[in-house]
N, C-alpha and C positions, 0 to 999 in steps of 0.2 A: 474643477473640470475633471471629468472622468476619462481616463485613458482606456482604450479598448485593445484587445488582443484577438487575433484570428485563431480559431480552434476547430479542429476536426472532431466531429462527434458522430456516433452511430444513430441512425433512425430506422426503426422497424416499420415497414409498410405491410398491412394485412387487411383482410376483409372478414367482418364478423357481423352476423345478423343483418345483412343487407347494407352495411355501411363500410366505407373505407377509412382506415386510420393511418396516421403518421405519428409514431410514438418515439420520443427521445428519452430513453431511460436515464441518461446521465444528468438531464435537467428535470426529469419527471414532467414533461410537457407533452400534450396530445392535441392533434388536430384531426377533425373527422368531417366526412361529407358523403354524399351519394355517389360521387365518383372519386377516382384517385386524384385527379386534378383539384377537385373541390377540397379534399382532405389536406392536400399540400398547401393550398392557399389558406386554409383554416389554420394550419400549423404556423405559417408565416405570420399571420395576424396575432396568434397566441404568443408567439415568441417575442414579437415587437412590444406587445403590451407588457409581457413579463419583464423585459429589459427596462422599459420606462419605469415600471413600478419598483423594481429592485434598486435601480439607481436613485430614484427620488426618495425611497425609504431606507436606503443603505442596508438592504437585507440580502444582497447577492452572496456575500461572504458566508453568512450563516446558512444560506440555502445549500451551497455546494459542500460546506463542512458536513451538513446532515446527510449528504449523499456520498460521503467518504472520499471526496476529492482531496488530493494533496498537490504539492508543487515544489519545484526548485525555486530559486529566487527569480527565475525568468520564464519558466514553462510550467503549464498545468500538467499534472499527472492524473489522468481520468481513469476511474475504475473500469475494468472490463465488464462486459455483459454478465459473465459468470459471477464476478464479485458482486455486482449490483443485484443479481437475482436473490442473494441471501438476505437483502433488506427490502426487496420489492416483490411481493407475492404476485402482483399482476404480471410483472415481467417474467417470473418463473412460469406462470401459466401459459404465457405467449410462447416462450421457448419450448415448453414441454408438449403443448397441445395444439398449437395453431401453425398453419403454413404462413410464412412471412418472407419478405425480401428485405435484406439489410443493405442500406445505402449509407454513404458517408456524406455528411453535410458540413459545409464550411460556414461557421457562425462567428460573428464578432461579439465577444463577451467582455464585460468589464474586467480590467486587469487588476486583480487583487492577489497576484502571485506572491508578492513580498509579504503581505499580511497573512496569507495562508501557509506560507513556507514553514515547515517544522523540521527539526533535525531528524534524520533517519535514526531508527532504533536498531541496535544490535542486541539480541538476546543471548544470554549464556545459559546453556541447558546441559543436563547430565543424563546419562543412561543409568540403568540399575547397576549398583556396585557389583564388581566381579571379585574374584579371589585376590587378585594382585593390584586392584585399583579400579578406576572408573573412567569411562570414555566421556569426554566433554566436547561440546561444539560451541562456536560463536556463529549465529545465523542472522541473516537479513530479516528484520522484523516485519517486512511486508510480504516477501516472497518465500521465506523459509530457506533460501539458498544458503549452503554452508560457506562461511567466509574463512573460518579457521577451525582446527580441531586438534585435540591432544589427549593422549592417554595419561592419566595422572594417578598419583597414589592416594589422593583424597580430594574432597570438594574444595578445601582451602587452597591446595596447590592448583587445582583447576582454575579457580578464580584468578589467581596470580598469573599463571602461565598464559591465560587468555586475555590478560590485561584489564580485568574487571576490578582488581584491587592492585595496590602497589606490590613490589617484590617482597617475598617473605624473608629473603636473605640478602645481604649486601655482597658486593663483588669479592670482598676479601675472604668470604667463606668458601670460595672455590678456586681451584688452580686453573680451571679452563672456563672462561667467561661464556663460551659458546654453548655450554651445557648448564649454565646457571639459570635460576629463576629470573634474574635481572635481564638476561638476554632474551629469553622467551617473552617476557613481559614487554620489553621495548620493541621487539620485532613485531608483535601483534599490534601494538598501538600505532606503530609506523604504517603497517599495512592498512589499518582502518582509516588513518588520516589520508592515505593515497586514494582510497576508495571514496571517501567522503570529505573532500577538502573544505567544504563549508561547515563542517562540524557534525557530530553524531552524539547520541546518548547511549550509554551502556546500561542495560538492565539485566541483573542476574536473576534467573528463574530457578535454577537448580534442577531437581528431578522434574521432568516435563510430563510424565504420564498422566497426572491428574490436574494439569494446568489447562484451563479452557482456552487461553490465548494461543498457546502452542498447538493444542489439538485442533483448533479452528484453522490455523495456518496449514497444518498437515493435511486436513481434509480438503481445504480449498485448493491447494496447489499440488496435492498428491505426493508429498514428501515422505521419506522414510529415514529414520535415524536408528 
């Protein structure tokens, strides 16, 4: 038996070439007709047929994965229109060229949040080396938000200080634990665990200037490092 979850999604309503459209980018579904009412009714039919098909053929999870949906263990995390426009040329055209009205629709979707749920990613990145060391950051792998940062003497220390590897030295090597690699390491890992109590993955990138993943995050969310 399939469980369902009520989800709020954006629908774009617009008129083009004498027809009215209801387009849901998050599900890539379209209804159309000669009037706005007809296009809305068309969308309802398309949506219901889509749900029946994906439930019967067990394809809903693959569909929303292809549209970059994510989830916690209980809630869907739906990409924004801006994010979807990077993989949907038609959506980009609508946003850039057409007049539209954005409405919010409440839809009952198959609940595959547990199957979809992936651990959040924390990326470790470095700026260009400076005379006395290098600036390093730990960032949210989806939004690019800075979670932690540290100025380190080398990339090796950066990995350790930000928690991407174990401590380089043990506590006995220092007289003051608060300034030791051990303390920095454990403080960062504790911070990550508070932010992501269901778990997380650490991925070290290093120098980010030529990394396409980080460049895309910066471009999409307007981040600067």
